[in-house]
DOLODO-646245 format. One record per residue (C-alpha): x, y, z; residue in one letter. Coordinates in steps of 0.02 Angstrom, whole numbers, plus 50000, padded with zeros to 5 digits. Example, Ala and Ser with C-alpha at 12.3 -4.5 7.8 and 13.67 -1.06 7.14 Angstrom:
% DOLODO-646245
506154977550390A 506844994750357S 
% end
This chain:
% DOLODO-646245
511415059448931M 510295048149037G 510655039949203V 511055027649274P 512185018149152Q 512725000249185R 513844998849030H 514615012848927P 513535018748784L 514155011848619V 513425015148448A 512385000148394G 512134993648571H 510564994348677F 509865004048823V 508425000448941V 507315015648964D 506355017049128D 504735020749035E 504825011248870Y 506084997348897G 507304992048761W 507905005148639G 509415009448534R 510345025948564P 510905037148423D 512435045848493L 512525058548351V 510695064148355E 510525062348544G 508975051448525T 508345034148570I 507455023348442R 506105011448500F 505564996548394F 503744990448392D 503574979148240S 504344976348069P 502914985247980T 502795000848089T 504045015248098P 505195016148247E 504745028848382V 506135041748402V 506255051648566L 507535064048627G 508715056348754A 508895072448853E 507985071149019G 507575052649001R 508155039849128S 508975024549050F 510475013149065K 511585003848941A 511294985048945E 511834969148856Y 510454958248786L 510124944048909P 509864925748869S 508094921548807Q 507764939548749E 506714939348590R 507494948348444V 507034952748264W 508264951948119W 508044956047936F 509154944347835D 509004954447675G 507454945347615E 506334942547764R 506114946147949W 506584932248069M 506224930548255V 507414921848373G 508024920748553R 509694927148614V 510894914048679D 512404924648730S 513604938148668P 514934932148546C 516234944348614T 516544953148780P 515964969448700K 514364961348636A 514664967148457D 513814950948402E 512594938948483Y 512254920548456Y 510404919448413V 509304903948406H 508144904448256F 506814891348213P 507284873948153N 508874873048258G 509694887348163D 510914896148280T 512044909448207R 513004925048259P 512144941448216V 512914958748231P 512174968648373S 511834983348260A 510674972648151E 509594966148293L 507934973848345K 507134971848517V 505344976948551R 505004990648676W 503974986948831S 502284992448763L 501114978748704P 501024975548518V 499864989248460G 499264979748307N 499544960848295P 499124962048111L 500844969948085A 501644953648141L 500574943548022L 500974955247877R 502844953747913A 502774934947928G 503484935248105T 502204922448159V 502084908148282E 501304891048293T 499474887548330R 500134879348490F 500724896048561L 499214905348496H 497994892948573L 498814893148744H 499014912048749R 497244914948686T 496454902648808A 497364910448955F 497004928548909L 495214924948859R 494944917349031G 495754932449114V 494684944349011T 493094935049060E 493594935349243Q 494084953649242R 492484957949152S 491414947549272A 492084956849424C 492114973849339G 494004975049352G 493884972349540L 495054957549557G 495084959849744G 493284953849749L 493534939149633L 495154933049713S 494574934049894S 494384916349960A 492634918750028V 490924911949983E 489964922949864I 488484931849943H 487704945849844D 487484958249989H 489334956550036Q 489964957449856I 488774971849823G 489354981949973A 491184979949925A 490774984649745R 489865000549802R 491395006149898V 492595002149757L 491475009849624S 491485026449714D 492805039549674P 492705044749857V 492915028049948P 492485033550125R 491075022650192Y 490165017050347L 489744998450339L 488264997550458A 487524980450424D 486574971750560E 487604959750667V 488124943550583G 487974948950400L 489844949250366G 490544966950380K 492284959350406T 492154950150240I 491634966050150Q 493084975750226A 494314961950180G 493804962249997M 493994981149990V 495694980050074L 496324967049950R 495784977749803Q 496694993049871F 498284982849896L 498184976449717L 497844993649642D 499235004349712A 500765005449822E 500535011449999G 500045004750170V 498435001450263A 497985000450446V 496584990350525V 496054996450698I 495054983650796V 494574979550976P 496094972751067D 495374955551101Q 495084951550917I 496724957850842V 497264939750819G 495634934850738Q 495744949150613W 497544944750572E 497074926450545A 495554930950439E 496494943250330L 497924931050309S 496874915850267R 495444922850164K 496234938550091F 498064932850090R 498814949350146I 500464939950162G 500614942749975Q 500874961250017F 502284960850147P 502374975050274D 500894984150199R 499504980050322V 499534982950511S 498174976450626V 498184986850786I 497094986450942G 495995000950997H 497065003851151S 498555008351041R 497665022250948I 498975034951005Y 500355024350926D 499615026750752I 500295041750659Q 499055052250557P 499965050050391V 499435046950211D 498795029050193R 497915019350056L 496555013850174L 496065014550358T 494815001850426I 494055004050599V 493054989650672D 491784993450809E 492055011750765A 490645017450879H 491755013551029R 492705029550986F 491135040250979T 490095033351123D 489835045851265H 491025058551188V 490735077051219D 491565084651066Y 491675101651149S 492675096551304T 494375089251339D 494255071551410S 495075054651387D 493675049051272R 493785065451178G 495665063551153R 495435045851087R 494165052350962Y 495315066550910E 496715054050879A 495585043650768L 494935059150679R 496705064350631A 497075046650566I 495435045650469A 495585062650386H 497375059150333A 496895042850248S 496445042250063R 495065029650097A 494105025150254L 492995010750309L 492075011950474L 491234996050535L 489814998050657S 488094990350681A 487545005650780T 485815012250734P 485725031050718V 484035033650802R 484605028450975S 486245038050983N 486305053150869E 487845061150948D 488915045650922A 488265043550746F 488685061350698L 490455058050761G 490595043450640L 489915053250493L 491135067450530H 492575055150512L 491935051050339L 491405068150281D 491945083150387P 491255095450259T 489435090250269N 489415083750448Y 490135096550568L 490315091750750L 489615108650797T 487965104250709D 487365091550838V 485685100050864H 485375101950678A 485825083750651F 484615078250787K 483235088550707R 483615080350540R 483455063150618V 481835067750706E 481095074450544M 481485057750462R 480425048550590D 478825053650501E 479545048850333L 480155032350403A 478445028250477Q 477585032450314A 478805022250210M 478645007250326S 476835005950268A 477335007150083V 477944989850036S 477634975549916A 476624966850053E 475434981450085T 473694977750012P 473244989849873L 471754996949970R 472915002450112Y 474215011150004L 473345027549971D 473585035450144E 475445031750168P 475795036749987L 474955053250022G 476005055650179Q 477615052350081V 477105064649946A 476715077950077Q 478355075250171L 479385075950010L 478375089049920A 479915096749839E 480475080349757D 479745079049580P 480215060649564V 479225056349721V 477755066549660E 477715057549492R 477905040149565L 476575043049697V 475315049749570V 475575034749456E 475545022149599A 473915029249666R 473145028649492K 473595010349465Y 473105005649643A 471385013349616T 471225003349455A 471754987749553K 473184984449433R 474304975349555Q 475864972049452E 476044990149393E 475714996549569T 477024985049646R 478324990449518N 478015008749555L 478065005849743V 479724996849723E 480425011449621R 479805023649753L 480635013749893R 482285013049799I 482255031649762H 481855036449941V 483155024250010S 484535030749895E 484085049049911T 483635051350094Y 484885039950178R 485715049650320L 487355048050227H 487485042750047R 489065033050088R 488265022650224M 487865004550180I 486624995750291R 486004978350247N 484594971650353R 484064953850386R 482654956850264A 481934942950158S 483094946850011A 484654944950117V 483954931450230K 483564919850086K 485354919750021A 486204922450188F 485184913650322P 485634916350505V 485194903850640R 483924913650740G 483584910850926R 482434900651033G 482324890651195F 482754872751234G 481554859951304N 481614861551450P 482224879551441W 482504881751628R 483464870751751I 483264872851941P 484924876252028D 485134861952156P 486454871152260D 485824872452442P 486864888152472R 485834899052356R 484704906352493R 486194911552600E 487034919052447V 485484929552417F 485464934852599S 487234941952581V 486704950852421F 485154958052507E 486224964652652D 487294973652524L 485774981052438R 485054987852601L 486744995152650E 486895004052483L 485125010652499E 485465016852675L 487065025652624L 486295032952466E 487915028252382H 488105037452213P 488755021752127G 487525009952212A 486735003352052G 488435000351972R 489074990752125V 487484980452141L 487594975951957R 489374969651970A 488994958852121V 487404951852041L 488454946151893G 489364934652015R 487804929652111I 486984923551950L 488434911651919A 488904895452008P 489374898852190V 491194894652153V 491284910952052A 491164920452217L 492934914952265E 493674927652142D 492504941152209L 493174937552385V 494974939552326V 494544956352246A 493594962252401L 495154959252504R 496244969152384G 497054954052301G 497524953452117T 497444934752081E 495634934852023H 494694934151858D 493644949951875L 493444960451718S 494024978751722P 492214984651744D 491944972451886E 493584977751965G 493114996151960A 491434992752045A 492234981652178V 493504995252213A 492035006452262E 491304992252365L 492924990152463R 492685007652531E 491145001852628L 491254994852805K 490194980252748L 491544974152628A 492584963852752D 491074955352828H 490374951952655M 492014944252598A 492034932752749G 490244926952722E 490514923752537L 492134914352570E 491244903252697R 489884899152572L 491064896452425A 492144884152524L 490694874652605A 490514856352559D 488904852352466V 488274836552384E 487804845152223T 487894862152139D 487564871051976R 489104863951889I 488564846251934A 486854850151859A 487724856451702A 488704840151689V 487074830451706E 486284841351570W 487754838151453A 487694819351485S 486004818351399R 486734826651243R 488294816051217I 488204809051042G 486704819950998R 487424835050910G 488484849050981K 488104859251136C 488984873351227A 489094878551409I 489414897151426A 490084905951580C 490794923551584S 492044920051724H 493654911451665P 494074902051826N 492304895351841T 492294890251658A 493964881351682R 493284871951833S 491754866951734T 492804860551589A 493864850351710R 492334841751785Q 491624838251612L 493254830151558V 493234819451715E 491454813951673A 491584810951485F 493424810551438G 494554823051353R 494024817551179Y 492234823451211R 492564840851281V 493374856651211T 493644872751309A 493964890251240L 494754899651385L 495534916551416E 497334910551437E 497384902951262Q 498184912651121D 497274916050959E 498094901950861D 497654888950992E 495864895151003R 495654894450815N 496384876850812R 495244870950951L 493704878750870T 494054870450702T 494434853850787E 492804854350885F 491774858750731E 492494844750626R 492594831150757S 491224818050765G 491664813750944E 491804830751026R 490074835951086N 490294848351229V 491084865551212L 491464876651362V 491744895251333I 492164909851446D 492024928551411R 493554928251297S 492534918651168A 491104931151171E 491954941251033E 492824935450876G 492364916950878V 491084909450758N 490114895150837L 488584893850724Q 488774874850719F 488194873150901V 486394867250926D 486054871651108E 486834883251238V 486734881351426L 487034898151510H 487974893851669L 487834912151717D 486804926951657I 487824942551615P 487234958251704A 487274967351537S 486164964051387S 487604969351273A 488684955451345R 487284942951322L 487044949151143E 488894946351109Q 488774928851179R 487234923951081L 487954932250926G 489304918950923R 487974905950885F 486634916150795D 487624918650635R 487584913650453W 487334895050440S 486614881750328E 485764874550483L 483914878450477K 483494877050662N 483784891550784P 485084890250920V 484214885051081R 484574893051251S 484394884951422V 484554895051584V 484674891351769F 483344896951892G 483154895552080E 482354879652150A 481414889952281D 480014900252197P 480144914552322T 482014915452295L 481774914452108D 480624929452113E 482124939852168Q 483664931752090L 482724927251931G 482104945151906A 483554950651795W 483454934851689T 481584937151663M 481864955451618T 483044949751481L 481754936951422I 480094946051439D 480564964451420V 482124964451311F 481724948351213S 483594945251213A 483464926351198F 482304926351048T 482904940950941A 484464951350916S 484514966951026T 485954975250934S 484874989150862T 484254993351037L 485934993051124Q 485945011351177Y 484115011351229V 484394995451330L 485955002451410A 484925016751483D 483575004751541L 484864993651625E 485555008251725V 483775012351776E 483454994051824F 484944992751942F 484655010052016D 482865004752053L 483444988052122A 484404997052259V 482815004652329T 481464992552271R 482414975852266N 482634965552107L 480834960152089A 480244978052111G 481454984051979A 480804971051857M 479014976651884K 479484994751857A 480464991051698I 479064979851634A 478044995551608D 479345000451477S 478874986151360V 477704996951255D 478965011151249T 480334998851202L 479284991351064E 478885008750998E 480735012950998Q 481114996550911R 479875000950775Q 480585018450754R 482345011650739I 481754998450616A 480895011850513A 482465022750514Q 483485007450465D 482285004750322L 482705022050254L 484565019050271D 484605001250207S 485024995550032I 483414992349935E 484024989749757D 484934973049751R 484784969349564A 486564974349522D 487224964849674D 486324949049621E 486954950549443E 488744952949502L 488614937849617A 487934927449474E 489384932649363R 490654927649494L 489764911249525A 489804908149337S 491684910649339V 491844897949481D 490844885349381S 492264885249253R 493654882149378Q 494334866849285K 494494877049125D 495344891049224I 496614878849296E 496924871249125K 497214888149042S 498414894149178V 499424878049173V 499384878448982G 500144895748974Y 501354894949120V 501954877049098H 501604871348920D 502014887848835M 503294896348948L 504074880149014A 503924883449200F 503914867849307K 502254862249378V 501824849249510D 500034845949556H 498924833549644D 497064833049678E 497054848149793T 498464859949744E 499684865549610I 501454872049629R 502404881949498F 504284884249492A 505674890549379A 506794875749337G 508684877649340E 509184864049216K 507794868649097Q 507434887049132P 505804895149076P 505704904248910L 505894921248993L 507394932249019T 508234932849189K 507634950849206A 505834945049178A 506074931249306L 506774943749431R 505264954849401A 504124940149440L 505044937549603G 505074921749707T 503594925149822Q 502264920049696I 503094902949680F 503244900249868A 501454894449895Q 500304881149823P 498814886049716Y 497064879949684T 495634884549568A 494354879549699D 493644893749805R 493374883349961M 495114875849956E 495844893349933A 495024897950099A 496294886450181E 497664898950136G 498174893049962R 498434904849817G 496844906649714F 496944904949525L 495894920049482R 496154937349412W 496714947349563G 497974934149619E 499754941249596P 500314925749501L 498874926649377V 499044945549359N 500924944249330A 500774931349193F 499304940649115A 500434955849103K 501774945249019I 500514938148897A 499854955448852E 501604962648822H 502444947348745D 502154945548558D 502264926548563R 500604919048513G 499874935548454K 499984930448271A 500074913448190F 500144906548014A 499974888347967V 499734878247809E 498314865747803L 498494853247662V 496854846047597Q 496564832447469R 495614838247315A 495194833047138A 495984849147074E 497654850747166P 498204865447059D 496824876947117R 497364892747208A 497584891647398P 496244898647511L 496724909947655V 495634909347811A 496024923647929F 495684922148115C 495344938248212F 495014939848399D 494204956648441F 494064962448621K 492484972748641I 492204983548794G 491925001148861P 493015014748788G 494015019848941L 495345029148842V 495035046348917G 494905040849099V 496355048149201P 497285032849266V 498295043649386A 496705045949488D 496605027749543Q 494945029149635A 494115038449491F 494755026249359A 494235011149464R 492505018649490A 492205021549304V 492865004349253E 491824995249384A 490225004449337R 490525002549150A 490784983749171A 489064982249249L 488264987649087Y 489534982048957L 490634967749015P 492154965648903T 492024950548788T 493074942748651V 492294939648481E 493154928248356R 492914930048168V 493514917648036W 493604926647869W 493984918947698L 495014931247596A 493974937847452G 492454927647501L 491794932847672G 491434924747840P 491704906047855C 490174895347879N 489884886048043R 490514869347977Q 492124876947914M 492384886548077V 492224870448178Q 493514862248065H 494734876848073L 494614877848263E 495224860148285H 496624858448159V 498424863148194R 499204863548021G 501044865647977E 501874880448064N 502444893347936L 503424903048065G 504784889848055S 504594888647864R 504884906547807P 505254901447627E 503584892647615R 502714907847691F 503504918947557R 503024906447423E 501204906547477L 501074925447496T 502104930747345A 500704928547215P 499534940147309I 499574957647383D 499854950647556W 499834967147648N 498244972347558G 497424955447590A 497784956947776C 497104974547789E 495554970747686T 495144955147785A 495404964347949H 494284978847899H 492924967147833S 492984956347989A 492854971748100L 491324977848005V 490594960448017H 490824959048205V 490094976348233R 488534970748140E 488284954248231R 486544954148306D 487064949748483H 488464962748482V 487244976348424V 486014970948559R 487354971348694R 487924988848647L 486144995448632T 485574987548795T 487114993948887A 486775012048838R 484915010348872R 485145002749045D 486505015149089A 485415029749033A 483965023449139A 485115021349289A 485865038549259Q 484135046449254E 483815039249426R 485555044349484E 485275062149423D 483675062949523A 484615056849676V 486035069249651L 484835083649625N 483885079249784A 485495077349883R 486165093649816A 484945102749930R 485885096450084T 487625091450025E 489015102049956R 490185089649871T 489375080949723L 490495086749579E 491505070849575V 489925060249557D 489425070249405R 491175068149330R 491015049349348V 489315049949263A 490025059549114V 491515047749098A 490365032549107L 489245039348970D 490745042748858Q 491455025248890A 489825016948838L 489515028648691A 491225024548618N 491515005948643P 493224999048597Q 493484985548466F 495294980348490V 496164967148386L 496904955948519E 497684942448409S 497594936048232C 498144922148119G 498024914547947A 497694896847888V 498314893847711F 497274879747638I 498234871147498T 497814855947394W 498584839347345V 497934826047230N 496534816247313R 497314799847254S 
% end
């Protein structure tokens, strides 16, 4: 019949079906009968083709038994005989008796379809069980509704910021979850990716891979483990460095995340075979094989179209062909005019200046009827000087253009605009006072002389890599003289040095020159010369004036020099004042040291080398002394980006640099620093959006320096300031088109999640109430954490099979209901946490607490009057998602998440007096707080109270009347009406966007399917009876 079978099939015994759980086989008919409730017919299915196994009923299994007069509910103790023909069953009131196996009923695995059936049959429980179950599931429903079914968002142990929550929601609400997260630096792309990853792991089986720069593999692992608790999903997430891209097989995965994705597309010629091309091809195969894809990159499109097209092709190979580079560039160029026009159309633009840019937008988008209508209306109201109406129309126009004409509809770019900045402030940048310290080292002029000899030699030879070589050497020259020792080792072919791979490649070219040996000798002489003071000594003096006055950092790219600096600082101030983050430290040690420095009141001075320029968050530092100046603006941007991050500190991070004491020397050696300050503005604003433009200018600077010297190069590049500013404005305008303008839904979602957090004590109480008080699991808790466990001497009120299904992992960690404490690695008591989800599933399937009946005895002058029956009904009201195909996980998740935005699921309680109508407020308050006498353990009394009336009819009538009543409640009607109205308005805008996109994109069918499913879900809301009960009010003589 079915397979596998643990025990031989015997008539009257039980089987466990893979799909429906407990059933009873009929050997003659070849069927399996499944029991739901005493008042509903059994479901009979053919056994042929089904997978099931014969099983004995385990201890604690709930069973139903009809004793000839009434249904009784009990718990199995054990079989009476080896063949399990009978079982000892514990019934209420200490009544344990043997019951033939053939007479027992066990519910199948589906939830009770109609709790009213339990109430009608009298198989009811105490108010105690009902209250605990209801409180727990009501809390879960509220949480699930607040996050739109996206438990991965709610249960991530991160602070709630609307732009991060909103970005993750957009990805997860899309049936095609393939996105480019292109936020500006420091806005939390890692957090957004982590929330998405957690949701995917919760939703379905399968594995994910996170591909990140090699040097921050450890940081990603730590972040994902601590904040997103990927340890709850063993062996399902791999974090792999970029250099191992060839080790990753292009197989089906739940999700692929690529951090710094532009590193795979920079300087790639897609039409030729090269190392860079092969790396891109490897990533392309991985990306296209993955069901979902997240690319993280702050790269702006306007400055590197080829690389950007490569990223978009990874997301969407149908609409973004690599062979369409020229067409893509034309598309970007055409957007420049639109971007410039839209940059002048904002809420800040005075009404009298709106007409011209509005006209330009209308002309550029002449085929868009939505634009035409909005522009006409905006111009009309602007002419009439009706400011509020004009601003509203301008805002609608900006949203429409942003959503419709983004380069890729699945690109999310948040800018540090006022809306984000207000809720997510970043430090900003400025200069210290003083901002420049003269280098007291007397060797500086001779060092420059050696550098100048090299420059002249390179100019004379017309060396093809002259600019590259000069740049590498300058990076050492602009550091303390001691940093030259490692350059000397490399010049002589040694390997015991701290040069970076780029420096090493340039020095390898330098070693080919005859000058190299002489240069090494001169630099060695200078580096080893005794001097009374040097740059490091000046740094120590600088730090001495900041001891006990906040936190400062001393940054130096070169590890050996940074180590030497840290040693001298420790000698001056003691080990308890100084912390160093150095290249030889592993990720765990670096994280420990960073946390220790941040929290310590004594540690004031932090030393970092190049290893801390990526992956370390140092926004708590007030001032940074740059012991060297990197010969790359990108490197400087990485360094400053460690400090210029999200922070509650209001003041910008202050930079201090070294200059030359001799003004004539400073004119030359200070030229690169002043270029970074005056031309690139690198110390006062982020240059991340200009990274590709600046990279070209830097190459030009160092090529010019070979023939014109450093000061001459600076003067030549200075002429590029206007061009650079123009480019900055064009990039900003393009960013404006691609950025997220409509934040209303994001803000509402963040408010919902914050509202959930405000009830954390109630959440903790409800979880403990259900797991401990109702199911009898052990619980230990203190002020910061809670631990749950299954006791051995007093086991929980679940079967061993149910306990095995729960597993041991969810009990292996402590829990908290506090979001900030969860960020320390504890389990988080929210929907989306495996423990909460597992017990919610038990509560939904278990019939305990779904129906109650109690007797409430009241004193009265007329004790013989007929009892009153007050029915309690809990209706769950939400979108009708019945027709959504759950097999298509991404589609179902998208519809549920969008539907929850408009119609969050709620629970409405109705107290209804049989034959009279809804209870008044005073009576409801009384009924909510009384327990009464449990009629589940007094079946004779239940029959006595229900015998004089048509009990089944009374239950059905009360249920129907209560349902009509709840449907007519004013606030319920308003919610349903508002949900459809708001969704219709949003869909009108979405239709306009889809119609406009349809002119350039070929894959929009799935979006329209989601729209149809969403409309049906809101048009047919569900009113589901979640639980019910009855309070029989009887009377005794008042005296």
